[in-house]
N, C-alpha and C positions, 0 to 999 in steps of 0.2 A: 542354858544348854552348855554342856561340857564339851571338851575336845573329843572325848570318846564317842559322843553322840553324832559327830560329823562323819558321815560315811563318804568314802571316796567315790567319785563319779564312775559309774559302770563303764567298762570298756565297750567300744562299739561292737555290736554283734558281727560275727564273721559273715553272716548271711545277709547283712544289710545292703551291701553294694550289689547283691545279685541282680535285682531288677535293672540297675544302671548298666551292668555288664551286658545283660541280655539286650537292652535297648541299643547299646553301642554295636554289638554284634549284628543286630537286625539292620541298623543303619548302614554298616559296612557291607552287609550282604546285598541290601537294596542298591547301594551305590555301584557295587561290582556288577550285579546283573543288569543295571541300567546301561553301563558302558558296554557290556557284552551282548546286550539284546539285539543291536543291529546285525552283528555277525551271526548270532544264533539263529535269527530269523532267516537270514540269507542262506545259512548252511542247511536248515531244515527244508526250506522251499526248493533250493536249487541243487542240493546234494543228497540229503537223506531221503527225501520223498522220491526223487527220480531213481535212486538205487533200489528202494523197496518196490517201486512201481515196475521197474524192469525185471526184478526177481519174480514178481507175480506174473508179469507178461511172459516170462520164459516157460511157464508151465501151462500156457494157453495156446490156442491156434489163432491168435489175433493176426489179422491181415489188414491191409489198408482198406479193403472193401467192407470191413466190419466197423469202421469208425463211426458211420452214421447210425449203426444199430449195435451198440455195445453188448446188448443182451444176447446177441447171436454168438458171442464168443464162448467157446467150449473149453472146459478144463481137460487137459491132455496128460497131466502128470509129467513124467520124464520122457515122453515120446520125442520131444524136440532134441533132447540130449542123445537119445538113441539114434535118431536120424542123422545127427552130426557125424558120428563115427562110421555111418554107412554111406556118407556122401563123399564121393571120390574127390570132388572139388575142395571140400573142407580139409580132407586128409592131405591133399596136395599142398594147400596153403599152410597147414600145420608143419609139414616136412620142410617147406621152404623157409618158414620162420625159424624152425629148429636149426637148420643149417646156418642161417644168418646169425643166430645167437652163438652157436657153438664155435663158429669161426671168427665172427666179428668181435665178440667180447674179449677173448684172450689176445687177439691181434691188436685191438685198441689199447689194452693195458700194457702190452709189451712195447709198442711204439711210444706210448705216453711215458712209461718209466724210463725208456732209453733217452728220450728227449729231456726229461727232467734231470736225469743223471748227468747228461752232457752240460746242461745249463748250470747245474750245481757245482760242477768240478772245473771244467775247462773254459767255457764261454762266459767269462766274467765281464769283459769290457763292453760287449754288445748284448748283455743278457736281457735288458729291457726291450731292445728292438726285437729279439727273437720271441720273447714272451708275447708281445703285441701281435707279431706276425702269426704265431701258431694259434693264438686265441681268437684272432679275427673271424675265422669261419664259424666259431661257436655263436657269436652274436649277430651273424649275418642270417638273413631269412633263408630257411631251408628251401623254399620254393625257388628263390633266385639262384641258389647254389645248384639245385637240381636242373634248372633250365640251362645254366652255363655248362654243367657237365654233359648234358644231353647234346649240346653243340660240339663240345670237345670230342665226344665219342662218336660223332656222326661218321659213317663209313666213307662218305664222299668229300665233305668239306671240313671234317673235324681235324683239329690240330694233331691229335694222337696218330691217326692213320697217315696223315701227310708227313709227319716226322719219320714214321716207319718207312714210307716210300722213299725218302731221301737215302736211307741206308739199304734200299733194295728189298724191303720186307713188305708184303701185302698183308695189312692188318685185317682182322675179322670184323664182322658187323657186331660190335660189342653189345649193343642193346637189342639186336634183332636175332641173335643166335641163342638157342636154349642153353648152350654150353657156357657162354660167357656173360649172359645177362645178369644172373644173380651174383657171380663174382665181381662184376663191375659195380653193382650196387654196394657190395660189402666194402670194396676199396674206397668208394666215395664216402660211405658212412664213417669208416675209420678215419679218413682224412679230415672230415668235418668235426668229429667228436674228440679226437685225441688231445686237442688243445685244452679242453676242460679238465681232463684227468691230469694232464701235464702240470697245470698250475697246482692242483691238489697234491700230487706226488712231490712236486718241488717244495711245497710248504712242509710236507712230512719229512723230506730229506734234510731240510734246514733245521728241523727240530731234533735231529740225532746229534748227540754230543760228539765233538771231534776227538775227545779223549779216547773214545772207544776205538776209533780207527788208528790212532797213534799206538795204543796198546796192542792192537792186532798186528800192526806193522812191526813192532818190537818182537812179537812172538813169531815173526816170519811168515805171516799170512800174505798171500798175493792179492791182487785186486778182486779176482773172482771169489776167493775164499772170504774176503771181507764183505763182498756183496751178499754172498749166500748166508754167512753166519752172523753178520752184524746188521746189514741194511734190511734184508727181507724180514727177519723176525721183528725188528723194531718198527717196520713199516706195515706190519700185518693189519692193524685196524684201518689204516688208510687204504690199503689194497682191498679190504673187505668193503669199505664204503664205495670205492670206485667200481668194484665188480657188481655190487647190487644196483647202483644207480644206472650203470651202463646196460646191465641185463634187463632191467625194467624198461628202459628206453628202446632197446633193440627188439624186445618182444612186441612192442607196439608199433613196429615198422608200418608206416603208411604213406608218408609224403613222398618218399623216394620212388616207389613203384607207381604211385598215383600220377606224378608229374612226368617221370622218365619213360615208363614202359606200359602204363595202364594194366599192369599185371601180366603182360605177355613177355615174350612170345609163348603161346601155348600154355599159359598159366605158370610159366617157369619162375616168375617173380611175384606171383600172387601171395600176399601175406594174409594172416588171420584177420588183422584189423581191416585190410582192404576188402576181404570177403564179407566181413560184417557190414561194412559200408555199402557194399553192393546189395546185400540182402535187405537192408533197410530201404534202399532205393527201389527195390523190387516190391516192397510192401510186405515182406515176410517178417513182421515185427516180432512175433513170438520166437521164431527160429533164430533170428539175429540176436535177440536178447540171450538166448541159451548159449550161443557161440561166444557172446561177450563174457558170460560167467565162466565158461571153460577157459578163456584167455586169462581171466582173473585167477583161477586156480593154478594155471601154469605159472603165472608171475609169483604167486605165493610159494609154490613148490621150488622154483628156481632160487628164490631168496633164501629159503630154508637150506637148500643144498649148498649155497655159497657160504652161509653162516657155519655150516658143518665143516666145510673145507678150509675156510680162511679165518674162522672165529678163534678167539683166545683159547689156548689149551693149557691145562694144568701141568 
């Protein structure tokens, strides 16, 4: 056999490793889904299924009396949603919640940004102490805070009215007067929540390069001009996050009126979430589920509005 008769070995076919690659991909997929299976199962059972079940419930007349005979439940379409906007109590709860959000969210953000700016500029020596002090209400039980505030605002033995009496002023019944009950809840909610946004805003402020402030100072910009033209534009993503998170939380107002006022006086502090809770307690499951989805749509609409107002602009 001559040298010319010896043929070089054929190169491995490009498609040869295909089955091995598919086998590796399959093993990785099985491994990934094995680790994700517990969460997936919990999500489907305790999140996805209840959401779909409540959506189906919202278009029926399901009541607590129908639980023993589910076949007696009737499909009512959008009747529950139509009833909601004809229900004076729901409209009152929606207006209260709207006032709480429209006043509470901007006020919380202003107070949080002011506190963060103060900690970022002047209060350097005791910054950690103030951070802990302002953030402490955030990690404290809302029920405990609401109980303490209820005693503070008590017209007879409360600290607030007693301090006012020292200077000769007779304070109102803060939680028993329709004119002051909802503002009192707003003040308490702002006090409790501004520490969370303060920490976030402080992190955003510390991420702004100091060179920009030095350049603005050389150009003759004062503190307010620096804040308006340097701080706010660069802090816009952080402000957007704070507005969305706070808005979602305030729209779900429940614990404060539940503990402090029970929705009174005269439903002046009744919120949509509290109204939904009451309707479930009364056994109006279909009606309450419809109210829950209206609240969900309101949360989505508010978030979209905040993205339009505070989102990035070209």
